[in-house]
N, C-alpha and C positions, 0 to 999 in steps of 0.2 A: 504492499499500498503505502503513495504517494502521499505526506499532505500538502495539501495547497494554502498559500498563503492569503487568511483573509480576514479585516480584524470584522473581532466580534462576532466568532462563529467558527465548527472544525468544519474540514471539508477532507476527507481522503481521495486518492483515487485508483483501484486499481485495474489500469486498462485490459488486461489479460488474465481476467478472473474466471474465464471461459475461453477455452480454444474454439478456435472459429468452428471447426467440424463438428464439434458438439452442441455450441450456440445455433449453427445452423441447424441441424434434426430438432434442435428443443425448439425452435418458432416456429419452425413446420409442425411438429406436433401438437402445441400449445393454439398454434390458428385453429385446428380443424378440430381440437377435442375442448376449447371453455366452450362454455354459455358465454357469450359477448351477449350484452344489452346496451342501444342508445340509448340514456337518460335525459331527460326534458329539464330543464330550468325556464326561472321565470329571470328574462332580462330586459330592460327598458319596459317595464309592463303589459309584457308579451311573453307567451312559451315558446322556447326552440330546443333545438338540439343539441347537445352539446358534441363538439366537433371533432368524436373519438369514441369508442367502444368502448367498454370495461366490465371489469365482476370483483367482485370481492368476496375471499377465501378466507378462511380462518377457523380456528376453534369455534367451537359452539356456541349461540349465544349472544355473539355478542353485534354493538350498533354502533353504524359509524355514521355521522352527519357531517355535510358539508354544502355550502352552497343553495343551502334548501334540500339538497337529498336524505336522504337515510337510506344506506345502506345494509344488509342485512347478509350473516356472511352466508354462503356455503362453504359443503363440505371440501377439507383440503384436494386437490387432483394429488396423485402419489406423486409425479413428477415435482408437479410444485413443492410438496412437503418435502421432499430427498432435497430444492433446492436448495430451501428455508434451513433446512442443517446446515447444509456448506455456508448461508451467508452468515448464520450466527458464530459460526466458529470463524470467519475471519472479522467479524464486527466486534468481538466479542459481547453480544449481548442479542438475548432473547425477544423474538417477537412471538405474536398469538396470531396475526392477520396478515395478507397481503392483497393490496388493492392492484391492479392490474389493467393499465390502459394497451387499446393496441390502437396506434396510429396508420391509418392504412395508405398515407400517402402524403406527400408535403400539403396538404390543405387542412390535415389534418393536426388540432392543435392543443396547448395547455395555455392558460393568461398565466397575468400574473399574480401570485396567490405566496402564501407562506403555510406549511403547514402547522397552523398554530390551533387547531381544535381541541375546547378541554378536552373530548376523548384521549388527545394523545399524551398527556400531562405535561408537564412542565420545559422541559426540557430536554425534548424527543429526539430519540435513533431513529434517523430513517435511512434504510438501504435499499437504494435504486440497481436495479439489475437491467441491463439492455440488452435486447437481443434484436439482431435485423437491422435495418437501414439505422447509419447514422446518420444522429441529428443535433443540433445545435440545441446546448442549454445554458441560459444567462440566469444570470444571478447581478439584481440592483439591492442598493443600501436603501432600506424602504424612510429613514429619516434623513443622512450628510448625503447628499448632491454631491457634493467633491469626492466621495468615492467612487472611482470607475469601475463601470460594469464590467463585471466578468463573463468569459466565452469558457465555455468546454464543450468540446466534440466526443460526444457520449458513441465509441464503438459498440457491434455487437459484441456479449461478452466481458465488457467494463459494469464494475463496480464501484458505485458512488456513494459511499455516507456522508449523511451530513449530522449532526452532534452540537453539543455545547447549545449557545443562545444562538445560531444563527439563524433557528424559525422565527426569534425576535425580533430578529435587525435588517432580514434581509426577506425579500418576493424571490422567485424562481421561473422559468418559464419554458415549455419547449414553442416557441414560433411557427405560424406559418411560413411556405416559400411554394414560390413560382415552377422551383424546379421538379420534375418529374422524378419523384421516389419512390422508393419500394414498403412495404412495410414494416412498422418496428413495434417490437411490445416490451413494455415498462413495468418490470412489477419490482412495486414499493412497499418492502418488508417494512410493519409495525410493531409496537405493543400498544394496542387499544384498549384503554379502561373499560367498563361497563360502570352502570348504572352504581353495583355493590359492591366494586371495587374502588378502595382508598386508593387517590391519584395521587402518585410522588412529587 
């Protein structure tokens, strides 16, 4: 893992966490086998489709809310559960859920946001595993505009870990592009606290 210097946050990247051939096989399997959904959210007073497909898996009974959505865990897919164990060893942190996004092409995206929902606790560790097409990953400081925007290219098989106070001080996004791109699957492992669990 390589530490990426960033003020008021912890960011590490392993660009070769999963070998290229295995990453391609995993992408193909998950693309075909997961229960992909396209959620709808309210934006500017009207309901719109989010620009990507997604599914949420994890331990039973976990509810995750963001952008007006309420996601209930589906059972772990065997391939994803095996990946979870590998990611936990690398991150030295335990996870009980994963939000999986499928970007079908360059027009699928993720807007600026922080993973700072109450269900994630005060200083969440988010482990982001990328499969498929390389995509730009941008970060901008939420308060200090004099701090330069950061940009990473997340390749297939890369593992990015966000920790510390990063979610308090930084937004991140996966921007749209007019380029013709193939699909990308991104798995963001996290520990989601249920309503009957004491948050850290």
